[in-house]
N, C-alpha and C positions, 0 to 999 in steps of 0.2 A: 677636507672636512665631509663625516659622512652628517643627512639631515636625518632625524628621528619620525621614524615612522607615527603613524596612533599609537598603534600599536606595543611600539615603544615608551612613547609618551604615559601609558596606559601602564607597561609592566612596573617602569620606575616608580611611579606616583603609591599604585598597590606596592607594590619590595619596602617603598619608604614607609607605606599605613603600617606595615606588617613591624619592622622591624621597631615602630617609633610605640609599638604598645597598640596602637589604635585599631585592630584587627589585633585578638587576644588567639592563643594557641585554643584549640578546640572550635571554632566559631567560623562559618559556613561566611565562604566565599561569594554571594550572590552577581550573577553576571548583572543583571537590569541594575540588582541596587547602586553597584560602581557604575555602568557608564552612566548613570541614573545622576553622581555625585561628579564626572569627570563632562558629564552634560557632552556622550559621542555616544553613539551603535553600539549595540552588543557584540557585532564582529570582532573590533579589534580587542578587545574585554576578553574572550576569547582565547586570541592565539597569547593573550598577553597570559590569561594564566596558565596555557600549556606548556610557552615558556619560562615559569618558574613550576611549575608540577620539575621538568629534566633541572631546573637545579635545586631540586627537593629544599624551596622555600614553601612552595605548598603541596595536600597531599592530593590523589585525589578518591574518591569514597567510588565504588560504583552502586550506579541510580543515586547515588545521596550527596553525590556533588564535589565543590573545593570545598579546601579546610584548611587552616594556619594549623598544623604540625603541632602536637604536644608531645611533649616530651619528660621520663624520669628522671632525677635524678642519677642514674646509673647512666641510662642513652647519650646526659648529658658530658659524666664521667668518660665514656666510650671515644662518644666522637672525640674529645678533646686531646687523647692520647691519640690519640690515632690522629687528628693533623696534628700534636708538636712532632710524631715520628715523620709524619711526611715531609712539614719544614724544617726536619736539623738536616734530612734528606737531599733536599732542592737543593738547601742553603749548600747541603756540602759540595754536591757536585756543581756549580754555579760558581765557586769558588774558582776551581778549575781551570775556568774557562774563562773568566769574567776578565771585564777592561775596565783600565780606569776614569772611562769618560764614564762606566754603566755603576759604578759606584759611588760617584759622584752622582749621581740619576736618584742611586738609595739613598746618598746622605742629605739630599735636598726633601728626600720625601720624609725625612726625618725630624727635618727642619720643619717642614711642617703639618707634623703629630705635635711638635715642641707650639706650637704659633697657634692652634688649636685649647689645647692643656691651658694655657699662658692666657685667654679671652675669660672676659668677666658678660655674664658663664664660658662657660669653656661649653665650647664645640664637640659630640659627642659624635653628633651626624659625622661631621665632617668626619674627625678624627677617625674614626668608622670605616669611612671611602680612603683615606689616606692609609691606614693600615694593611688595609685590602689589597692598593698598588700597590702595593711594598713589597705583599707575599706574591702577591700577582708580579711582578717584575723579575722576582730572584727566582720565580716559575720558569717567567721567560727564557733566562736567560740557563735553568739545569738544562731547556729543551726536551723533557721527558714528557711529551702528551699526554700520555697518562697518569702516573704521576698530578698532573696541571689538571684535569680531570676531577680525580678522586679527592684530593687537596678542595678545590671548588664545592665540590657537594658539600663533604661536608663543611664549609664555613661556611658556605647558605643555611643549614638546619639548623647553625645555634647564632644566626649571626642577631634576634630580632635578642638573646638570651645576656650574647655581650653587650648592646647596646646597656639595658637595664642593668647591667654589672658595672659599666663600665661611668656610670651615674655618680658611682663615688668617689668622689677625686682622689682617693688613695690609692684604688685598682688600677684608674686610668696612671697613676705618677706610675705605680708600679711597671704596667703595661707600657712606660714608654721607657722607663729604665732595659726592661725586658730590651727592647729593638735596639738602643744606643749601642747594649751591648754586644746586639747580631750585626750592627755595624763594625761599633772596633776592630773583633772576630773575622767579619770580611779584608776591613783594611790591610790586619796584620795576616789575611788570607790563615786561617790557625779557628780551621774549621770545631776544635774542643769547644 
């Protein structure tokens, strides 16, 4: 079991605050304020922000600082279109080598998604985490490191927007249906 560093804890908190809208698009993330909020020193916050920048969840503007990125509708469309294409490619690659045990793991993740949706109130943050894990498992099985890196970077860029979208129960159920269909196709070993 990996022990979380202070920087890892800071990264997790900052990521959650961005995703849940506690930090808004365009907002500057100030090391000192975050350090005070977390009751830690600034170096772990700086390290966390650098790690989040590498994932695309924040952007650094020279001589201005670190900001939550802003997205236009066109940006979102481009990212979601690319993500869908990459996820489809990864699923096809994974299906060629996937074991029954790995299919079982994906089934467990879909069941966890269902549990999140059934909760009152529904647990969007946990749903989103499990959803991310579902696609990461497929990426891992596919075995294409570059594909995984690019898909994760794109995923991180829209995490806060997908969180807001998933607040709508209808969209949440639609997402769950989509993942059930992916699982069904995998079980049938039919990538179409």
